[in-house]
LUMLOFI-743880 format. One record per residue (C-alpha): x, y, z; residue in one letter; residue number from 1. Coordinates in nm, 3 decimals, m for minus. Each point is the difference from the previous one (the first is absolute). Layout:
N
x:y:z:residuo:num
X:Y:Z:A:NUM
...
// end
This chain:
440
x:y:z:residuo:num
2.673:0.504:0.160:X:1
m0.008:0.048:m0.375:X:2
0.301:m0.013:m0.230:X:3
0.105:0.307:m0.188:X:4
m0.070:m0.173:m0.327:X:5
m0.367:m0.042:0.089:X:6
m0.051:0.367:0.114:X:7
0.307:0.176:m0.139:X:8
m0.152:0.344:0.072:X:9
m0.148:m0.117:0.329:X:10
m0.326:0.151:m0.126:X:11
m0.322:m0.121:m0.167:X:12
m0.342:0.124:m0.101:X:13
m0.332:m0.182:0.071:X:14
m0.295:0.036:m0.240:X:15
m0.308:m0.098:0.205:X:16
0.180:0.061:0.329:X:17
m0.325:0.038:0.196:X:18
m0.100:m0.368:m0.035:X:19
0.009:m0.203:0.320:X:20
0.268:m0.234:m0.134:X:21
0.203:0.272:m0.177:X:22
0.001:0.231:0.300:X:23
0.135:m0.281:0.214:X:24
0.288:m0.063:m0.247:X:25
0.073:0.377:m0.015:X:26
0.036:0.013:0.377:X:27
0.219:m0.305:m0.005:X:28
0.237:0.146:m0.254:X:29
0.001:0.337:0.167:X:30
0.105:m0.152:0.333:X:31
0.292:m0.161:m0.179:X:32
0.143:0.318:m0.139:X:33
m0.166:0.022:m0.340:X:34
m0.141:0.338:m0.092:X:35
m0.362:m0.072:m0.092:X:36
m0.264:0.227:m0.146:X:37
m0.300:m0.068:m0.219:X:38
m0.347:0.085:m0.125:X:39
m0.353:m0.131:0.017:X:40
m0.331:0.071:m0.163:X:41
m0.176:0.109:0.319:X:42
0.070:0.104:0.360:X:43
m0.044:m0.279:0.259:X:44
0.085:m0.104:0.352:X:45
0.319:m0.159:m0.147:X:46
0.121:0.303:m0.181:X:47
m0.041:0.206:0.314:X:48
0.182:m0.269:0.202:X:49
0.293:0.013:m0.242:X:50
0.027:0.380:0.017:X:51
m0.005:m0.027:0.384:X:52
0.302:m0.235:m0.037:X:53
0.180:0.266:m0.206:X:54
m0.061:m0.132:m0.353:X:55
m0.101:0.228:m0.279:X:56
m0.330:m0.100:m0.158:X:57
m0.169:0.178:m0.293:X:58
m0.363:m0.047:m0.101:X:59
m0.015:m0.032:m0.382:X:60
0.273:m0.058:m0.251:X:61
0.330:0.188:0.006:X:62
0.337:m0.013:m0.170:X:63
0.222:m0.275:0.138:X:64
0.371:0.077:0.047:X:65
0.096:m0.332:0.161:X:66
0.144:m0.276:m0.222:X:67
m0.175:m0.280:0.190:X:68
m0.382:m0.005:m0.002:X:69
m0.220:m0.241:0.182:X:70
m0.364:m0.041:m0.114:X:71
m0.295:m0.190:0.132:X:72
m0.156:m0.259:m0.233:X:73
m0.334:0.183:0.049:X:74
0.112:0.312:m0.197:X:75
m0.030:0.053:m0.370:X:76
0.329:m0.101:m0.151:X:77
m0.054:0.265:m0.273:X:78
m0.035:0.287:0.244:X:79
0.190:0.307:m0.139:X:80
0.267:0.009:0.269:X:81
0.079:m0.370:m0.038:X:82
0.016:0.039:m0.378:X:83
0.246:0.287:0.025:X:84
0.209:m0.192:0.245:X:85
0.005:m0.306:m0.232:X:86
0.105:0.210:m0.299:X:87
0.274:0.156:0.212:X:88
0.147:m0.343:0.074:X:89
m0.075:0.015:0.369:X:90
m0.036:m0.322:0.203:X:91
m0.358:m0.096:0.076:X:92
m0.072:m0.260:0.267:X:93
m0.340:m0.142:0.081:X:94
m0.104:m0.024:0.360:X:95
0.043:m0.376:m0.023:X:96
0.357:0.032:m0.144:X:97
0.096:0.235:0.288:X:98
m0.147:m0.225:0.265:X:99
0.182:m0.299:m0.147:X:100
0.330:0.191:0.012:X:101
m0.063:0.117:0.354:X:102
m0.073:m0.362:0.108:X:103
0.347:m0.102:m0.122:X:104
0.148:0.211:0.279:X:105
m0.160:m0.205:0.274:X:106
0.130:m0.336:0.131:X:107
m0.356:m0.134:0.037:X:108
m0.315:0.091:m0.196:X:109
m0.351:m0.110:0.090:X:110
m0.254:0.082:m0.267:X:111
m0.380:m0.045:0.017:X:112
m0.202:m0.048:m0.316:X:113
m0.369:m0.071:m0.070:X:114
m0.310:0.153:m0.153:X:115
m0.126:0.085:0.349:X:116
0.144:0.059:0.344:X:117
0.361:0.106:m0.093:X:118
m0.008:0.317:0.203:X:119
m0.148:m0.153:0.321:X:120
0.230:m0.301:m0.009:X:121
0.309:0.218:m0.061:X:122
m0.105:0.229:0.285:X:123
m0.053:m0.297:0.228:X:124
0.354:m0.120:m0.079:X:125
0.131:0.345:0.081:X:126
m0.159:m0.022:0.347:X:127
0.145:m0.339:0.053:X:128
0.353:0.124:m0.088:X:129
m0.055:0.307:0.216:X:130
m0.109:m0.196:0.305:X:131
0.279:m0.248:m0.066:X:132
0.249:0.289:m0.005:X:133
0.149:m0.094:m0.336:X:134
0.169:0.250:m0.227:X:135
m0.233:0.047:m0.300:X:136
m0.138:0.238:m0.252:X:137
m0.358:m0.028:m0.113:X:138
m0.151:0.137:m0.322:X:139
m0.381:m0.023:0.026:X:140
m0.260:0.072:m0.268:X:141
m0.229:0.162:0.257:X:142
0.030:0.178:0.333:X:143
0.034:m0.212:0.309:X:144
m0.174:0.184:0.281:X:145
0.322:m0.005:0.211:X:146
0.285:m0.036:m0.251:X:147
m0.122:0.186:m0.304:X:148
0.099:m0.110:m0.353:X:149
0.370:0.002:0.071:X:150
0.188:m0.091:0.311:X:151
0.368:m0.073:0.056:X:152
0.190:m0.135:0.299:X:153
0.293:m0.138:m0.195:X:154
0.123:m0.174:m0.315:X:155
m0.021:m0.369:0.081:X:156
m0.338:m0.084:m0.150:X:157
m0.207:0.172:m0.263:X:158
m0.371:m0.069:0.039:X:159
m0.194:0.101:m0.309:X:160
m0.315:m0.052:m0.207:X:161
0.061:m0.165:m0.335:X:162
m0.252:0.125:m0.258:X:163
m0.121:m0.221:m0.281:X:164
m0.105:0.294:m0.225:X:165
0.193:m0.020:m0.325:X:166
0.206:m0.281:0.160:X:167
0.180:0.249:0.216:X:168
0.077:m0.258:0.267:X:169
0.224:m0.195:m0.235:X:170
0.259:0.273:0.033:X:171
0.026:m0.076:0.376:X:172
0.227:m0.275:0.126:X:173
m0.096:m0.108:0.344:X:174
0.115:m0.246:0.265:X:175
m0.357:m0.071:0.112:X:176
m0.289:0.052:m0.243:X:177
m0.360:m0.015:0.119:X:178
m0.293:m0.073:m0.232:X:179
m0.328:0.091:0.178:X:180
m0.240:m0.083:m0.287:X:181
m0.015:m0.006:m0.380:X:182
m0.340:0.139:m0.102:X:183
m0.019:0.135:m0.349:X:184
0.064:0.375:m0.018:X:185
0.179:0.253:m0.220:X:186
m0.160:m0.140:m0.313:X:187
0.160:0.286:m0.192:X:188
0.340:m0.175:0.032:X:189
m0.091:m0.372:0.049:X:190
m0.168:m0.208:m0.267:X:191
m0.177:m0.228:0.244:X:192
0.034:m0.163:0.338:X:193
0.264:m0.249:m0.128:X:194
0.216:0.291:m0.117:X:195
m0.032:0.164:0.344:X:196
0.068:m0.324:0.184:X:197
0.315:m0.054:m0.206:X:198
0.127:0.340:0.116:X:199
m0.070:m0.081:0.368:X:200
0.183:m0.331:m0.046:X:201
0.310:0.181:m0.147:X:202
m0.009:0.247:0.291:X:203
m0.008:m0.279:0.257:X:204
0.253:m0.222:m0.172:X:205
0.254:0.282:m0.024:X:206
0.008:0.017:0.380:X:207
0.200:m0.221:0.236:X:208
m0.312:m0.097:0.189:X:209
m0.372:0.054:m0.078:X:210
m0.316:0.014:0.218:X:211
m0.326:m0.071:m0.175:X:212
m0.372:m0.014:0.077:X:213
m0.105:m0.364:m0.004:X:214
m0.369:0.098:m0.017:X:215
0.056:0.183:m0.333:X:216
m0.036:m0.228:m0.297:X:217
0.269:0.173:m0.194:X:218
0.249:0.071:0.278:X:219
0.005:m0.352:0.136:X:220
0.155:m0.125:m0.324:X:221
0.312:0.209:0.067:X:222
0.289:m0.184:0.170:X:223
0.063:0.149:0.345:X:224
0.180:m0.032:0.336:X:225
m0.316:0.060:0.196:X:226
m0.368:0.019:m0.088:X:227
m0.283:0.153:0.199:X:228
m0.378:m0.005:0.011:X:229
m0.323:m0.054:0.195:X:230
m0.078:m0.333:m0.164:X:231
0.337:m0.122:m0.122:X:232
0.371:0.076:0.040:X:233
0.292:m0.032:0.236:X:234
m0.099:0.307:0.210:X:235
m0.371:0.007:0.083:X:236
m0.248:0.186:0.225:X:237
m0.205:m0.219:0.234:X:238
m0.263:0.064:0.266:X:239
m0.118:0.332:m0.146:X:240
m0.192:0.233:0.219:X:241
m0.151:0.320:m0.148:X:242
m0.121:0.302:0.192:X:243
m0.115:0.302:m0.198:X:244
0.190:m0.139:m0.304:X:245
0.329:m0.004:0.194:X:246
0.134:m0.360:0.015:X:247
0.195:m0.200:0.252:X:248
0.150:m0.331:m0.108:X:249
0.263:m0.264:0.079:X:250
0.284:m0.039:m0.254:X:251
0.116:m0.348:m0.076:X:252
0.312:m0.106:m0.181:X:253
m0.037:m0.330:m0.181:X:254
m0.267:m0.093:0.257:X:255
0.176:0.121:0.311:X:256
m0.147:0.296:0.188:X:257
0.249:0.274:0.057:X:258
m0.167:0.322:0.116:X:259
m0.338:0.167:0.034:X:260
m0.044:0.338:m0.175:X:261
m0.260:0.273:0.041:X:262
m0.015:0.239:m0.296:X:263
m0.101:0.361:0.047:X:264
m0.119:0.050:m0.360:X:265
m0.334:m0.083:m0.152:X:266
m0.084:m0.274:m0.246:X:267
0.056:m0.369:m0.047:X:268
0.227:0.072:m0.293:X:269
0.253:0.143:0.248:X:270
0.056:m0.347:0.137:X:271
0.152:m0.094:m0.342:X:272
0.227:0.305:0.013:X:273
0.106:m0.086:0.358:X:274
0.075:m0.365:m0.093:X:275
0.205:0.108:m0.299:X:276
0.197:0.244:0.224:X:277
0.044:m0.270:0.263:X:278
0.137:m0.252:m0.254:X:279
0.240:0.256:m0.153:X:280
0.119:0.115:0.341:X:281
0.066:m0.364:0.100:X:282
0.221:m0.040:m0.304:X:283
0.177:0.324:0.107:X:284
0.077:m0.157:0.344:X:285
m0.264:0.143:0.231:X:286
m0.158:m0.193:0.278:X:287
m0.373:m0.051:0.020:X:288
m0.018:0.226:0.311:X:289
0.192:0.280:m0.181:X:290
m0.246:m0.029:m0.293:X:291
m0.298:0.010:0.235:X:292
0.117:0.323:0.156:X:293
0.055:0.161:m0.339:X:294
m0.336:m0.106:m0.142:X:295
m0.184:0.116:0.312:X:296
0.170:0.344:m0.028:X:297
m0.135:0.051:m0.349:X:298
m0.289:0.250:0.011:X:299
m0.069:0.014:m0.378:X:300
0.066:0.205:m0.310:X:301
m0.171:0.308:m0.128:X:302
m0.275:m0.073:m0.258:X:303
m0.019:m0.365:0.115:X:304
m0.336:m0.020:0.181:X:305
0.076:0.336:0.151:X:306
m0.270:0.195:0.189:X:307
0.026:0.359:m0.131:X:308
m0.307:0.157:0.175:X:309
m0.377:m0.019:0.024:X:310
m0.298:0.106:m0.206:X:311
m0.350:0.025:0.149:X:312
0.156:m0.168:0.302:X:313
0.116:m0.305:m0.201:X:314
0.366:m0.098:m0.017:X:315
0.170:0.060:m0.338:X:316
0.267:m0.254:m0.092:X:317
0.235:0.037:m0.296:X:318
0.174:m0.299:m0.157:X:319
0.240:m0.019:m0.298:X:320
m0.200:m0.294:m0.145:X:321
m0.010:0.038:m0.384:X:322
m0.010:m0.364:m0.102:X:323
m0.319:m0.218:0.035:X:324
0.166:m0.234:0.246:X:325
0.110:0.295:0.218:X:326
m0.344:0.155:m0.014:X:327
m0.156:m0.329:0.124:X:328
0.249:m0.014:0.288:X:329
m0.070:0.357:0.103:X:330
m0.374:m0.056:m0.012:X:331
0.035:m0.316:0.215:X:332
0.189:0.193:0.258:X:333
m0.248:0.293:0.000:X:334
m0.298:m0.238:0.027:X:335
0.167:m0.148:0.305:X:336
m0.011:0.330:0.192:X:337
m0.316:0.157:m0.139:X:338
m0.341:m0.018:0.179:X:339
m0.180:0.158:m0.292:X:340
0.087:0.024:m0.368:X:341
0.341:0.020:m0.163:X:342
m0.020:0.294:m0.241:X:343
0.259:m0.062:m0.272:X:344
0.162:0.275:m0.200:X:345
0.236:m0.133:m0.270:X:346
0.227:0.186:m0.232:X:347
0.129:m0.214:m0.292:X:348
0.374:0.024:m0.052:X:349
0.103:m0.009:m0.372:X:350
m0.215:m0.081:m0.300:X:351
0.184:m0.324:m0.091:X:352
m0.046:m0.154:0.341:X:353
m0.370:0.080:0.007:X:354
m0.057:m0.123:m0.351:X:355
0.194:m0.322:0.028:X:356
m0.129:m0.093:0.351:X:357
m0.354:0.139:m0.067:X:358
m0.181:m0.326:0.077:X:359
0.166:m0.027:0.341:X:360
m0.052:0.363:0.088:X:361
m0.368:m0.033:m0.080:X:362
m0.034:m0.315:0.208:X:363
0.160:0.145:0.315:X:364
m0.172:0.344:m0.026:X:365
m0.335:m0.164:m0.030:X:366
0.052:m0.127:0.351:X:367
m0.033:0.355:0.128:X:368
m0.327:0.187:0.058:X:369
m0.028:0.290:m0.246:X:370
0.375:0.046:m0.052:X:371
0.132:0.335:m0.121:X:372
0.251:m0.009:m0.287:X:373
0.221:0.311:m0.011:X:374
0.163:0.122:m0.324:X:375
0.296:m0.207:m0.117:X:376
0.349:0.083:0.106:X:377
0.181:m0.033:m0.336:X:378
0.362:0.006:0.139:X:379
0.220:m0.050:m0.306:X:380
m0.279:m0.092:m0.243:X:381
m0.220:0.178:m0.253:X:382
m0.378:m0.016:0.005:X:383
m0.166:m0.316:m0.111:X:384
m0.376:m0.039:0.032:X:385
0.017:m0.381:0.024:X:386
0.197:0.033:0.324:X:387
m0.163:0.311:0.137:X:388
m0.191:0.050:0.321:X:389
m0.318:0.068:m0.204:X:390
0.041:m0.338:m0.180:X:391
0.038:m0.169:0.340:X:392
m0.312:0.170:0.140:X:393
m0.199:m0.111:m0.305:X:394
0.068:m0.361:0.106:X:395
m0.082:0.047:0.366:X:396
m0.372:0.093:0.017:X:397
0.016:0.081:0.372:X:398
0.288:0.256:m0.057:X:399
0.000:0.370:m0.064:X:400
0.270:0.217:m0.157:X:401
0.151:0.306:0.166:X:402
0.269:0.231:m0.137:X:403
0.053:0.280:0.249:X:404
0.085:0.020:0.374:X:405
m0.311:0.222:0.059:X:406
m0.235:m0.254:m0.155:X:407
0.167:m0.282:0.183:X:408
m0.051:0.167:0.336:X:409
m0.362:0.086:m0.086:X:410
m0.079:m0.361:m0.094:X:411
0.166:m0.146:0.307:X:412
m0.173:0.248:0.236:X:413
m0.337:m0.106:m0.152:X:414
0.062:m0.375:0.049:X:415
0.237:m0.056:0.295:X:416
m0.125:m0.070:0.351:X:417
0.190:m0.017:0.332:X:418
0.002:m0.381:0.001:X:419
0.153:m0.016:m0.348:X:420
0.363:m0.012:m0.113:X:421
0.121:0.199:m0.299:X:422
0.266:m0.198:m0.185:X:423
0.190:0.207:m0.261:X:424
0.209:m0.219:m0.236:X:425
0.261:0.072:m0.257:X:426
0.367:0.083:m0.073:X:427
m0.059:0.340:m0.156:X:428
m0.093:0.338:0.147:X:429
m0.315:m0.126:0.175:X:430
0.202:m0.007:0.325:X:431
0.056:0.381:m0.004:X:432
m0.354:0.060:m0.134:X:433
m0.161:m0.188:0.280:X:434
0.221:0.150:0.266:X:435
m0.112:0.335:m0.126:X:436
m0.372:m0.062:0.056:X:437
0.002:m0.189:0.338:X:438
m0.048:0.131:0.349:X:439
0.335:m0.055:0.174:X:440
// end
């Protein structure tokens, strides 16, 4: 699949190999005859999965003998092993550069971008392609409950998420580009919303065809082949019926009803993801009935409104929500299935996001009754009080701060009743922490 000039040694080393996206790319390369090994800062489900597939994975830094090194944008570029490799003249590729190069090997590329929903929409497309029996490879930024984070049936289409962080998606040339939404995020690398929107526009305009959200004020200004939405757009959802936050609706194309779809995942926001997948699949040549079968076979993605157990008899649901808009959507879905009180646990993800979107975080968290704010997941960043969990708690009088799994469990056991729902939100290690304290 890859030319000798790209991988002359047919070997490469991954720094940050245990990430969900990086591990998928490592598996993809390994299946195509490239010798892959790598390291990560901590053990995880993905490092264990890679070892089970025969890849060598080290926890912690080690000397790198390979001449081609792939690193995730989330790692410190001044890490000792990367600095030594750079001084030695070795080739360093970012995850985005590698994904862009991989995409060049496929006749067709369908890439999904947006501040929210990329993982679910990409996974939905994978199910559509699977049910339609098309040859495809999917690279997902999360774990589909059936297909995982990487699935391959052939090399006709590449389905992938396109990440806006550090403008990574501009390295990806696609045939069909999807823009789900354009909410401001990653304020550490975008000056303002106009700067972010300009990047989304460049991503969409570099594709042969674009699909955009007509209900999003920024996205609808981007030229497209098809638009979608609940209130505007070429592809729309009509006659909605919700039962336990699972929605059934009729899809219309430019006013003409085509098919009725019953989603098996929770939340009204999933209608947008389904409409985006529907529009993109139509551009890829699928019939409405093929798309219906695919969407109705989608069971969900881990950490996207996933029930992980119970506590005091109450269901505990984990969601990746780490942006104010995502938190609001998760709370809406939880309130729709809860007879008692939704008990929110939120772990802020990065200091810059918390600091720059502080007003919005405060507004959405004040919706919750006595929310619990868990210590910040810093990811790639150094401590900053202005964007810390403590600073956030100081602005939400109803909230309390917790910084250990033991104290979190104690607090929840004191407050949660059987009629309640525990909603644990965040993109950091809160998922593993909560899974460790629940009754399975």
